[in-house]
C-alpha positions as CSV (number, residue, x, y, z in Angstrom):
1,M,177.6,194.7,56.7
2,A,175.1,192.4,58.5
3,G,174.0,193.9,61.7
4,L,175.5,197.4,61.0
5,G,172.2,199.1,60.4
6,A,170.8,197.8,63.8
7,R,173.8,199.3,65.6
8,Q,173.6,202.6,63.7
9,A,169.9,202.8,64.5
10,A,170.5,201.9,68.2
11,A,172.9,204.8,68.6
12,A,170.5,207.2,66.9
13,L,167.7,206.1,69.1
14,I,169.8,206.6,72.3
15,G,170.7,210.1,71.1
16,D,167.1,210.9,70.2
17,V,166.0,210.1,73.8
18,L,168.8,211.3,75.9
19,T,169.9,214.4,73.9
20,S,166.8,215.4,72.0
21,R,164.5,214.4,74.8
22,R,162.3,212.4,72.5
23,P,160.2,209.5,73.7
24,L,161.6,206.1,72.5
25,D,158.4,205.1,70.7
26,E,158.4,208.4,68.8
27,A,162.1,208.1,68.0
28,F,161.6,204.5,66.8
29,A,158.8,205.5,64.5
30,A,160.8,208.3,63.0
31,E,163.9,206.0,62.5
32,A,161.7,203.3,60.9
33,A,160.1,205.9,58.6
34,G,163.2,207.5,57.2
35,G,166.3,206.8,59.3
36,A,168.6,203.8,59.7
37,L,165.8,201.5,60.6
38,A,164.1,202.1,57.2
39,R,166.8,200.0,55.5
40,V,166.9,197.0,57.8
41,A,164.9,193.8,58.3
42,P,162.3,193.6,61.1
43,R,164.6,191.4,63.1
44,D,167.3,194.1,63.1
45,R,164.7,196.7,64.0
46,A,163.7,194.7,67.1
47,F,167.4,194.3,68.0
48,A,168.0,198.0,67.7
49,R,165.1,198.7,70.0
50,A,166.3,196.1,72.5
51,I,169.7,197.8,72.7
52,A,168.2,201.2,73.2
53,A,165.7,200.0,75.8
54,T,168.5,198.2,77.7
55,V,170.5,201.4,77.7
56,M,167.5,203.3,79.2
57,R,167.1,200.7,81.9
58,R,170.8,200.4,82.7
59,L,172.0,204.0,82.0
60,G,173.5,204.8,85.4
61,T,175.6,201.6,85.4
62,I,176.6,201.9,81.8
63,D,177.8,205.5,82.1
64,H,179.6,204.7,85.4
65,L,181.6,201.9,83.6
66,I,182.3,204.0,80.5
67,D,183.6,206.9,82.7
68,A,185.9,204.4,84.5
69,M,187.4,203.4,81.2
70,L,188.1,207.0,80.0
71,D,191.1,209.0,81.0
72,K,189.2,212.3,80.5
73,E,185.7,213.4,79.6
74,L,184.7,213.1,75.9
75,P,184.7,216.4,74.1
76,K,181.4,217.8,72.6
77,R,182.9,217.4,69.1
78,A,182.9,213.6,69.7
79,G,179.3,213.6,68.5
80,P,177.6,210.2,69.0
81,V,180.6,208.4,70.5
82,R,179.1,208.1,73.9
83,D,175.9,206.7,72.5
84,I,177.9,204.2,70.5
85,L,179.8,203.2,73.6
86,R,176.5,202.9,75.6
87,A,175.0,200.6,72.9
88,G,178.2,198.5,72.9
89,A,178.2,198.2,76.6
90,A,174.5,197.1,76.6
91,E,175.3,194.4,74.1
92,L,178.3,193.1,76.0
93,L,177.1,193.2,79.6
94,F,173.3,192.8,79.5
95,L,172.3,191.4,76.1
96,R,175.2,189.0,76.1
97,V,176.1,189.5,72.4
98,P,179.4,187.7,71.6
99,A,182.3,190.2,72.2
100,H,183.8,189.9,68.7
101,A,180.4,190.9,67.1
102,A,179.5,193.7,69.6
103,V,183.0,195.3,69.4
104,A,183.4,195.0,65.7
105,M,179.9,196.3,64.8
106,N,180.1,199.3,67.1
107,V,183.6,200.2,65.9
108,E,182.2,200.1,62.4
109,T,179.3,202.3,63.4
110,A,181.8,204.9,64.7
111,D,183.7,204.6,61.4
112,K,180.6,205.3,59.3
113,D,179.9,208.5,61.2
114,T,181.7,211.6,60.0
115,T,182.4,212.8,63.5
116,A,182.7,209.6,65.5
117,K,185.2,208.0,63.0
118,H,188.0,210.0,64.6
119,Y,187.3,208.2,67.8
120,K,187.0,204.6,66.5
121,A,190.2,203.5,68.1
122,L,188.9,204.7,71.5
123,V,185.6,202.9,70.9
124,N,187.5,199.8,70.1
125,A,189.7,200.1,73.2
126,V,186.9,200.8,75.7
127,L,184.6,198.0,74.4
128,R,187.4,195.5,74.4
129,R,188.3,196.4,78.0
130,L,184.6,196.1,78.9
131,A,184.5,192.7,77.3
132,R,187.4,191.6,79.5
133,E,186.7,193.4,82.8
134,G,183.1,194.5,82.7
135,D,181.5,191.5,84.6
136,A,184.0,191.8,87.4
137,M,183.4,195.5,87.7
138,L,179.6,195.0,87.7
139,A,179.9,192.7,90.7
140,T,181.3,195.6,92.8
141,L,178.5,198.1,91.9
142,D,175.1,198.9,93.4
143,T,173.5,198.8,90.0
144,E,170.0,199.3,91.3
145,R,170.9,202.6,92.9
146,L,173.0,203.7,89.9
147,D,170.2,203.0,87.5
148,T,167.6,205.0,89.3
149,P,167.5,208.8,89.0
150,D,167.9,210.5,92.4
151,W,164.4,212.0,92.6
152,L,162.8,208.6,91.8
153,W,164.9,206.8,94.4
154,E,163.9,209.3,97.0
155,S,160.2,209.2,96.0
156,W,160.0,205.4,95.9
157,T,162.0,204.7,99.1
158,G,159.9,207.3,100.9
159,A,156.7,205.7,99.7
160,Y,157.5,202.0,99.6
161,G,160.8,201.5,101.5
162,E,164.2,200.5,100.2
163,E,163.6,196.8,99.9
164,T,160.4,197.2,97.8
165,T,162.1,200.0,95.7
166,R,164.9,197.5,94.8
167,R,162.2,195.0,93.8
168,I,160.6,197.6,91.6
169,I,163.9,198.3,89.9
170,R,164.7,194.7,89.3
171,A,161.3,194.2,87.8
172,Q,162.0,197.1,85.4
173,Y,165.2,195.4,84.2
174,E,163.2,192.6,82.6
175,N,161.5,192.7,79.2
176,P,157.8,192.5,79.9
177,P,155.5,189.9,78.4
178,L,152.6,190.8,76.1
179,D,149.2,191.2,77.8
180,L,145.9,191.0,76.0
181,S,142.4,191.9,77.1
182,L,139.6,189.9,75.5
183,K,136.4,191.4,74.0
184,D,134.5,188.3,75.2
185,E,136.0,187.3,78.6
186,A,134.0,184.0,78.5
187,S,136.2,182.9,75.6
188,A,139.4,183.1,77.7
189,A,140.1,179.4,77.7
190,V,139.7,179.1,73.9
191,W,142.0,182.0,73.2
192,A,144.5,180.9,75.7
193,E,144.9,177.6,73.9
194,T,144.9,179.3,70.5
195,L,147.5,181.8,71.4
196,G,149.6,179.6,73.8
197,A,148.9,182.1,76.5
198,A,148.4,181.9,80.3
199,I,145.3,183.2,82.0
200,L,146.3,185.5,84.8
201,P,144.2,185.8,88.1
202,T,142.9,189.1,86.8
203,G,141.5,187.5,83.6
204,T,144.2,189.0,81.3
205,L,145.9,186.7,78.8
206,R,149.7,186.7,78.9
207,L,152.1,185.7,76.2
208,E,155.8,185.2,76.2
209,D,157.9,185.9,73.1
210,A,154.7,186.8,71.1
211,G,156.3,188.2,68.0
212,R,154.5,190.7,65.8
213,V,151.1,191.6,67.4
214,E,149.5,192.1,64.0
215,E,150.3,188.5,63.0
216,L,148.7,186.9,66.1
217,P,145.4,185.0,65.8
218,G,142.5,187.2,66.7
219,F,144.0,190.5,65.7
220,E,142.3,190.8,62.4
221,E,138.9,189.9,63.7
222,G,139.2,192.2,66.8
223,A,139.0,189.5,69.4
224,W,141.4,191.3,71.8
225,W,143.5,194.4,72.4
226,V,146.9,194.9,73.9
227,Q,146.7,196.1,77.5
228,D,148.8,195.5,80.6
229,A,147.2,193.5,83.3
230,A,147.2,196.4,85.7
231,A,145.8,198.8,83.2
232,A,142.8,196.4,82.6
233,L,141.6,196.7,86.2
234,P,140.3,200.3,86.6
235,A,137.4,199.9,84.1
236,K,136.2,196.8,86.1
237,L,136.0,198.9,89.3
238,L,132.8,200.6,88.0
239,G,131.0,197.3,88.4
240,D,128.2,196.1,86.1
241,V,127.8,198.8,83.5
242,K,125.8,196.8,80.9
243,G,123.2,199.1,79.4
244,R,124.4,202.1,81.5
245,E,125.8,205.4,80.3
246,V,129.5,205.8,81.2
247,L,131.7,208.9,80.7
248,D,135.4,208.0,79.9
249,L,137.6,211.1,80.5
250,C,141.1,211.3,78.9
251,A,140.1,208.2,77.0
252,A,142.7,207.8,74.2
253,P,144.2,205.5,73.1
254,G,141.1,203.5,74.2
255,G,142.1,200.4,76.1
256,K,139.8,201.2,79.0
257,T,137.1,202.5,76.6
258,A,137.2,199.2,74.8
259,A,136.7,197.4,78.2
260,L,133.7,199.5,79.0
261,A,132.1,199.1,75.6
262,A,132.8,195.3,75.6
263,A,131.0,195.2,79.0
264,G,127.9,196.6,77.3
265,A,128.2,200.2,78.4
266,D,126.9,203.2,76.4
267,V,130.3,205.0,76.4
268,T,131.1,208.7,75.8
269,A,134.8,208.9,75.3
270,L,136.4,212.3,75.7
271,D,139.9,213.4,74.9
272,R,141.4,216.9,74.2
273,S,143.6,215.6,71.3
274,K,141.8,215.0,68.0
275,P,144.7,212.9,66.6
276,R,144.5,210.7,69.7
277,L,140.7,210.4,69.3
278,E,141.3,209.3,65.7
279,R,143.6,206.6,67.0
280,L,140.9,205.6,69.5
281,N,138.3,205.3,66.8
282,E,140.6,203.2,64.7
283,N,141.2,200.8,67.6
284,L,137.6,200.5,68.5
285,A,136.6,200.0,64.8
286,R,139.0,197.0,64.6
287,L,137.3,195.6,67.7
288,G,133.8,196.3,66.4
289,L,132.9,198.3,69.5
290,P,130.8,201.4,69.0
291,V,131.4,204.5,71.2
292,R,130.6,208.2,71.1
293,T,133.6,210.5,71.0
294,V,134.0,214.1,72.1
295,A,137.1,216.3,71.5
296,A,137.2,218.6,74.5
297,D,139.3,219.6,77.6
298,A,138.2,217.3,80.4
299,A,139.4,219.9,83.0
300,S,136.8,222.4,81.9
301,W,134.2,220.6,79.8
302,S,130.6,221.5,80.9
303,P,128.0,219.7,78.8
304,G,125.0,220.6,81.0
305,R,124.3,217.1,82.3
306,Q,125.7,214.4,84.6
307,W,126.6,210.7,84.5
308,E,126.1,207.9,86.9
309,F,129.5,206.3,86.1
310,I,132.8,208.2,85.2
311,L,136.2,206.8,84.6
312,L,139.1,209.3,84.7
313,D,142.4,207.9,83.5
314,A,144.4,211.1,84.1
315,P,147.6,212.2,82.3
316,C,150.5,211.4,84.6
317,S,154.3,210.9,84.7
318,A,153.8,207.3,83.8
319,T,156.6,206.1,86.0
320,G,154.7,202.9,86.6
321,T,155.2,201.9,83.0
322,A,159.0,201.8,82.9
323,R,159.0,198.1,82.3
324,R,157.5,198.8,78.8
325,H,158.7,202.4,78.4
326,P,162.1,202.6,80.1
327,D,162.7,206.1,78.6
328,V,160.3,207.6,81.2
329,L,163.0,207.2,83.8
330,R,165.2,209.5,81.7
331,L,162.6,212.0,80.4
332,K,160.5,212.8,83.5
333,S,161.4,215.1,86.3
334,P,159.9,216.3,89.6
335,A,158.7,219.4,87.8
336,D,156.8,217.2,85.3
337,R,155.2,215.3,88.2
338,D,154.2,218.5,90.0
339,K,152.7,220.0,86.8
340,L,150.8,216.9,86.1
341,A,149.6,216.6,89.7
342,A,148.1,220.2,89.4
343,L,146.3,219.1,86.2
344,Q,145.0,216.0,87.8
345,A,143.5,218.1,90.6
346,R,141.6,220.2,88.1
347,L,140.5,217.1,86.2
348,L,139.2,215.5,89.4
349,D,137.2,218.6,90.4
350,N,135.6,218.9,87.0
351,A,134.8,215.2,86.9
352,A,133.2,215.7,90.3
353,S,130.8,218.3,88.9
354,L,129.9,215.8,86.1
355,L,129.0,213.0,88.5
356,A,125.4,212.5,89.5
357,P,124.4,212.1,93.2
358,G,124.9,208.5,94.2
359,G,127.2,208.0,91.2
360,T,130.6,206.3,91.0
361,L,133.9,207.9,89.9
362,V,137.1,205.8,89.3
363,Y,140.3,207.9,89.2
364,C,143.5,206.2,88.0
365,T,147.1,206.9,86.9
366,C,150.0,204.7,85.7
367,S,152.3,206.5,88.1
368,L,154.2,205.3,91.1
369,E,154.4,208.8,92.6
370,P,152.2,209.4,95.7
371,E,151.5,213.0,94.5
372,E,149.6,211.5,91.5
373,G,147.9,208.8,93.6
374,E,147.3,208.6,97.3
375,R,148.0,212.2,98.1
376,Q,145.9,213.4,95.1
377,I,142.9,211.6,96.5
378,E,143.5,212.7,100.1
379,A,143.5,216.4,98.8
380,F,140.4,215.8,96.7
381,L,138.4,214.3,99.6
382,A,139.5,217.2,101.8
383,R,138.1,219.8,99.4
384,Q,135.1,217.8,98.1
385,A,132.9,217.1,101.2
386,A,130.2,215.4,99.1
387,F,132.6,212.6,98.1
388,A,133.8,209.5,99.9
389,R,135.8,206.4,99.1
390,K,134.1,203.3,97.9
391,P,136.7,200.7,99.0
392,I,138.0,198.3,96.4
393,T,138.1,194.6,97.5
394,P,140.8,192.0,96.5
395,A,138.1,190.0,94.8
396,E,137.7,192.9,92.3
397,A,141.4,192.7,91.5
398,G,141.8,189.0,90.8
399,G,142.2,188.1,94.5
400,L,145.5,190.0,94.6
401,E,145.4,191.3,98.2
402,E,148.9,192.8,98.0
403,I,147.7,195.5,95.5
404,I,144.8,196.8,97.8
405,T,145.8,199.4,100.3
406,G,144.5,199.8,103.8
407,E,142.3,202.7,102.6
408,G,140.7,200.6,99.9
409,D,142.6,202.0,97.0
410,L,144.4,199.9,94.3
411,R,148.2,200.3,94.2
412,S,150.0,197.9,92.0
413,L,153.8,197.9,91.6
414,P,156.0,196.4,88.8
415,C,157.2,193.8,91.3
416,H,153.7,192.5,92.1
417,M,152.7,189.2,90.5
418,G,156.4,188.7,90.0
419,I,156.3,184.9,89.4
420,E,153.9,185.5,86.5
421,G,156.1,188.3,85.0
422,G,155.1,191.4,86.9
423,M,152.6,194.2,86.1
424,D,152.7,197.9,85.5
425,G,152.5,200.3,88.4
426,F,149.0,201.7,88.8
427,F,147.0,203.6,91.3
428,A,143.2,203.7,91.3
429,A,140.6,205.0,93.8
430,R,136.9,204.5,93.6
431,L,134.8,207.4,94.8
432,T,131.1,208.0,95.3
433,R,129.1,211.1,95.5
434,R,126.7,211.1,98.5
């Protein structure tokens, strides 16, 4: 049946993320390789992903409504029934699929599953009621609070206040545009016209409804790479690196590496993961940008020399990327944040030992958590007396004053640049060794 494969895949993706704790990108790749997605057209693949991503963004609200429709909790033997209901609710309430199609296809999805088929009458009843009453029920709910895990709500309201937190959540509800960084920034106007893109204040090209990336003009010849506007900023904070040696720590998959190489730097890109370095090499080969790669642990690597410029894009909880990766809201925990913060401290200390006197170190994370940003830098400066901040100016961030803190760090939020379509949440601090 037309559309059935997309619904089966959507339910499978939701289960992979929420039950098997598998990142959505990884689950999607597995389904496309050998699951339900392997048998459907590209359009249905995109639809299945849209359903799953919507469930991740709206999970608290969707589960609240489903629970209100059920007389009792679903038994464990119901298998994927809840995931099928979640997918159907996302279609009805947020993707605005016509009720007859959303209900019929998700009932059919239940019928095709050996476990869920015993509950297809329940799936039909719940989804039909949601189609009738769902909008009225939505109007009574604080969906922004329901859709935010408790620990993130507490973290964000504590750091940014409740009003800004709600703006962050609303920004994460929206499907993000496609952002591109150019190998030759001087050609921005030409590529903007070719691609039908807007040029953001930061220099990034932004496309709406771009379609398949591989089919866009400029992909084959390596004229650009995909990179969120916020993620494109940290590499620029090192200043003019043309002809200079730069050490890029935790470099894969290589977006910031590409920016440094395109700026004329002699880049050494280090990452502990050999498979991720292979991906970096593939990305840089398409762009025609040469770099030197090293497979090593950036927290302990000791090559016996120092660099004048270092970029440390540290592993983090990635809560700032929920616009593009809504599964992080469901997969990350305070324990993950704290474990990563401890790793970031070790990475910073080793990066400090690799920086030459008078050199510049840029530290960045795509996290909204202060423990991985502001507090991390405060602790670093307290234990590293030879280091000081080198404040970032709004001019270095496309004139966006709202993303520069009073201390001179960069702190972007998903709600910033909202009229243009938002940006990822990022933190960056620029440090110098006296």
